[in-house]
Residue, then its C-alpha position, 0 to 999 in steps of 0.5 A: x556224885x560224892x554224896x552217893x559215894x559217901x552214902x555207899x561207904x557209910x551204908x546210908x540210905x538215900x532218897x531221890x526222884x526217878x521217873x517222877x517217883x520218890x525212891x528210898x534205896x540202899x546203894x550196893x554198887x556205883x559203876x559204868x554200864x556198857x554204854x559208858x553211863x554211870x549206873x547205880x545198883x540199889x535195893x529199893x526199900x521193901x521192893x527189889x534191886x533196881x538199876x538207876x541211871x545217875x543222870x536221871x536221878x534228881x533231888x538226891x538226899x543222903x538220909x541219916x539212916x543206915x542199913x546194916x546188912x548185905x541183902x542176900x538177893x544181891x548177886x555181886x558176881x552176876x551184875x552184867x549191866x555194870x562192866x566196871x565197878x567204881x565203888x561197892x559195898 
């Protein structure tokens, strides 16, 4: 998980496989969900914000590309899926 934390802190894009699909995302939050699982709230490039379960992410790769803005669609105070924020932008 250290690579995700460093990517979040450096606002670097990450790429991974989830549900059989290759995803490229901007991480906004890493936290704990109501069931105790580690969750990643991220913006999938050119799509929308999604919630990913960390244990279902594979082949995680930090890209040498950064994102420089905070997406206005992210509601920092309204994320009810994450009950404990561990790291955020």
